[in-house]
C-alpha positions as CSV (number, residue, x, y, z in Angstrom):
1,M,54.3,-5.4,-39.3
2,N,55.4,-6.9,-42.4
3,N,53.9,-4.6,-44.8
4,C,55.4,-1.6,-46.9
5,V,53.8,1.6,-48.0
6,V,54.9,2.9,-51.3
7,F,54.1,6.1,-52.3
8,Q,55.6,8.9,-55.1
9,Y,57.4,11.7,-54.0
10,K,57.8,14.6,-56.4
11,G,57.6,18.3,-57.2
12,K,59.0,21.0,-59.3
13,F,62.1,21.7,-57.0
14,A,64.2,20.1,-54.2
15,H,67.0,21.4,-52.5
16,F,68.6,18.3,-49.6
17,L,71.6,20.1,-48.0
18,R,74.9,18.2,-48.0
19,A,76.1,18.2,-44.6
20,E,79.9,19.4,-46.0
21,A,78.4,22.6,-47.2
22,N,79.8,26.0,-46.5
23,S,79.5,29.1,-48.5
24,S,77.9,27.5,-51.1
25,A,75.0,24.9,-50.5
26,P,75.3,21.7,-52.9
27,S,72.4,19.6,-52.6
28,Y,72.2,15.3,-52.4
29,P,70.7,14.1,-55.7
30,F,68.0,12.4,-53.6
31,P,66.4,12.5,-50.1
32,S,68.6,10.8,-47.2
33,R,67.1,8.9,-44.5
34,T,66.9,11.7,-42.3
35,V,65.1,13.7,-44.8
36,L,62.5,10.9,-44.9
37,L,62.3,10.8,-41.3
38,G,61.6,14.6,-41.3
39,L,58.7,14.0,-44.0
40,A,57.2,11.1,-42.2
41,G,57.0,13.4,-38.8
42,A,55.3,16.2,-41.0
43,I,52.5,13.3,-42.1
44,L,52.0,12.0,-38.9
45,G,52.2,15.9,-36.9
46,L,55.3,15.0,-34.6
47,S,56.9,18.2,-33.4
48,K,59.7,19.6,-35.0
49,D,62.8,17.2,-34.8
50,S,61.1,14.6,-32.7
51,S,60.8,12.2,-35.5
52,Q,64.5,11.3,-35.6
53,E,64.2,9.8,-32.3
54,I,60.3,8.7,-32.0
55,L,60.7,7.0,-35.8
56,K,64.3,6.0,-35.4
57,D,63.5,2.1,-36.2
58,A,61.8,3.0,-39.7
59,N,62.9,1.6,-42.2
60,F,63.0,3.7,-46.0
61,A,64.3,3.0,-49.7
62,V,64.5,5.7,-52.6
63,S,64.6,5.2,-55.9
64,G,64.5,8.0,-58.8
65,K,66.2,11.2,-59.4
66,A,65.9,14.8,-60.6
67,E,65.4,16.0,-64.5
68,T,68.7,18.2,-63.9
69,T,70.3,20.7,-61.4
70,H,70.6,24.5,-61.6
71,W,72.7,26.8,-59.1
72,H,70.6,29.6,-57.8
73,T,71.5,32.8,-56.2
74,A,69.8,33.9,-53.0
75,N,70.0,36.5,-51.1
76,L,69.9,35.5,-47.4
77,R,68.9,38.2,-44.9
78,K,70.7,38.0,-41.5
79,D,69.1,40.9,-39.6
80,P,65.7,42.5,-40.0
81,P,65.5,46.0,-41.6
82,T,65.7,49.3,-39.4
83,P,62.5,50.0,-37.4
84,I,60.2,52.3,-39.1
85,S,59.7,55.6,-36.9
86,L,56.5,56.1,-35.4
87,T,56.3,59.8,-37.1
88,I,56.7,59.8,-40.9
89,K,57.1,62.8,-42.8
90,K,56.3,62.5,-46.6
91,S,60.1,63.8,-47.3
92,D,61.2,60.6,-45.7
93,K,63.0,57.8,-47.0
94,G,63.7,54.2,-45.8
95,S,66.7,52.8,-44.8
96,S,68.5,49.1,-44.6
97,K,71.8,50.2,-42.8
98,G,70.9,47.8,-40.0
99,Q,70.4,45.2,-42.2
100,R,73.2,42.5,-43.4
101,N,72.6,40.5,-46.7
102,T,74.6,37.6,-47.6
103,I,74.7,36.1,-51.0
104,I,74.7,32.3,-51.5
105,T,74.3,30.0,-54.2
106,Q,71.9,27.0,-53.8
107,E,71.8,23.7,-56.0
108,W,68.1,23.5,-57.0
109,L,67.0,19.7,-58.4
110,F,64.6,20.2,-60.9
111,N,61.7,18.5,-61.3
112,P,62.6,15.6,-59.1
113,N,60.8,12.2,-58.6
114,Y,61.2,9.6,-56.4
115,T,59.0,6.4,-55.4
116,V,59.9,5.9,-51.6
117,W,59.2,2.4,-49.6
118,T,58.3,2.8,-46.2
119,Q,58.0,0.6,-42.9
120,M,57.1,2.5,-40.0
121,P,57.2,1.3,-36.3
122,V,54.2,-0.9,-35.6
123,Q,52.2,1.7,-33.3
124,Y,52.4,4.7,-36.5
125,H,52.2,2.5,-39.7
126,N,48.5,2.0,-40.3
127,E,47.9,5.9,-39.5
128,F,50.9,6.5,-41.7
129,E,49.3,4.6,-44.8
130,Q,45.7,6.4,-44.1
131,R,47.4,9.4,-44.2
132,I,49.3,8.8,-47.2
133,K,46.3,7.3,-48.9
134,S,43.5,10.2,-48.1
135,R,46.3,13.1,-48.3
136,T,45.2,14.3,-44.7
137,W,49.2,15.0,-43.7
138,H,49.1,17.4,-40.6
139,F,52.4,19.7,-42.3
140,S,52.6,20.5,-45.4
141,P,55.3,18.1,-47.0
142,S,58.3,19.4,-48.7
143,L,61.6,18.3,-50.7
144,G,64.1,19.6,-48.4
145,L,63.1,23.5,-47.9
146,S,59.8,24.5,-46.8
147,E,59.4,26.6,-49.8
148,M,59.6,23.5,-52.1
149,G,56.3,21.8,-51.8
150,A,56.3,17.9,-52.2
151,D,53.1,15.9,-53.8
152,L,52.5,12.4,-52.1
153,I,51.0,10.1,-54.2
154,Y,50.1,6.7,-52.6
155,L,50.8,3.7,-54.8
156,G,50.0,0.9,-52.9
157,S,51.0,-1.7,-49.6
158,H,52.7,-4.9,-50.4
159,E,54.3,-7.9,-48.2
160,I,57.9,-7.4,-48.0
161,V,59.9,-10.4,-48.6
162,S,63.6,-11.1,-47.3
163,L,65.8,-12.7,-50.0
164,K,68.6,-15.1,-49.4
165,S,72.5,-13.7,-50.0
166,D,72.6,-13.6,-54.0
167,F,73.0,-11.2,-56.8
168,Y,70.3,-9.3,-57.6
169,N,69.3,-6.1,-59.9
170,I,68.8,-3.6,-56.9
171,N,66.2,-1.1,-57.9
172,T,67.0,1.5,-55.2
173,V,69.8,3.4,-53.7
174,A,72.1,0.6,-51.7
175,L,74.2,0.7,-48.4
176,K,77.6,0.5,-49.6
177,K,78.9,-1.7,-47.1
178,K,75.8,-4.2,-47.7
179,I,77.0,-4.9,-51.4
180,E,79.4,-6.8,-53.4
181,L,79.1,-4.7,-57.0
182,D,79.8,-7.0,-59.9
183,L,81.9,-4.3,-62.0
184,K,81.9,-6.5,-65.3
185,T,78.1,-6.6,-65.5
186,A,78.2,-3.2,-64.7
187,L,80.5,-2.0,-67.7
188,E,78.2,-4.5,-70.3
189,K,75.1,-2.2,-69.2
190,N,77.1,1.3,-69.4
191,S,76.5,1.9,-65.8
192,V,77.3,5.0,-63.9
193,I,77.8,4.0,-60.4
194,K,78.9,6.3,-57.6
195,S,79.3,6.5,-53.6
196,L,78.1,9.1,-51.9
197,K,78.4,9.7,-47.7
198,M,74.9,10.7,-46.4
199,P,73.4,11.2,-43.1
200,R,71.6,8.3,-42.0
201,N,70.6,9.1,-38.5
202,V,70.5,12.3,-36.2
203,N,70.3,12.6,-32.4
204,D,68.6,15.3,-30.1
205,K,71.7,17.2,-30.2
206,R,71.9,17.5,-33.9
207,E,75.1,15.4,-34.4
208,F,74.5,13.4,-37.7
209,Y,75.6,9.8,-38.1
210,H,76.8,9.1,-41.8
211,E,77.1,6.1,-44.3
212,Y,77.9,5.5,-47.6
213,Y,75.7,4.9,-50.3
214,C,76.0,3.5,-53.9
215,Y,73.8,4.6,-56.8
216,D,73.4,4.6,-60.8
217,V,73.3,8.2,-62.0
218,T,71.3,7.0,-64.9
219,G,68.6,5.3,-62.7
220,K,69.5,1.8,-63.6
221,P,69.4,-0.8,-61.1
222,I,72.5,-1.9,-59.5
223,Y,73.6,-5.4,-59.9
224,A,75.2,-6.7,-56.8
225,K,75.4,-9.5,-54.2
226,T,73.9,-8.6,-51.1
227,D,72.2,-10.5,-47.9
228,N,70.3,-7.1,-47.2
229,A,67.8,-7.4,-50.0
230,F,64.0,-7.7,-50.1
231,N,61.1,-8.2,-52.8
232,I,58.3,-5.8,-52.5
233,G,55.8,-5.9,-55.2
234,D,57.7,-5.7,-58.6
235,N,61.2,-4.3,-56.9
236,I,64.1,-5.6,-55.4
237,I,64.9,-2.9,-52.7
238,M,67.5,-2.2,-49.7
239,W,66.9,-0.1,-46.7
240,L,68.9,3.3,-46.4
């Protein structure tokens, strides 16, 4: 299969929990490869967490960003409320003494809007494309948290053309170890390039494997040398 499905992945809010989070819950600025594997599994109707293994050979690329972020305070309920008695008098008052609540803060992304390029394993590719195109996914897609619904809009299918080693304007998040940045050009373009460690794979024991990625905070293409770039439609992309 040498074609790529391209779709828009957007919504009102998103939260992609960082692996190093503790009492607070910061978010990655865009979905990781593990998040996109979960999204693909929801579209195809795979059981929870099984997509990480079944679709492990899938390829994903992502571009775009959220408009802004906001720290939201959430009341996380640890235990259910105290059971209500079978016999209730008019004078009785409810009790929550058996309940433990924890206040946490979550970093929410506002109006996230991403473009995702996807190449599924051969046996799933056509079904995946048809489900995106006809909007008939098995489970409701989300942007990190199940409460944050996502809208998926089919943008087309394009041939994947492998490019030779050279400098390119890369339109997607780039795997850091696969690129050589041109810092002079980055300064001339007023680019703001950051490096970020994100999960790439996860096994059935929920053990994550991470990689470093580069992205431009302003959404501009990254000008860099690589031998892992692909031309898809009007864009030059790199797989996550």
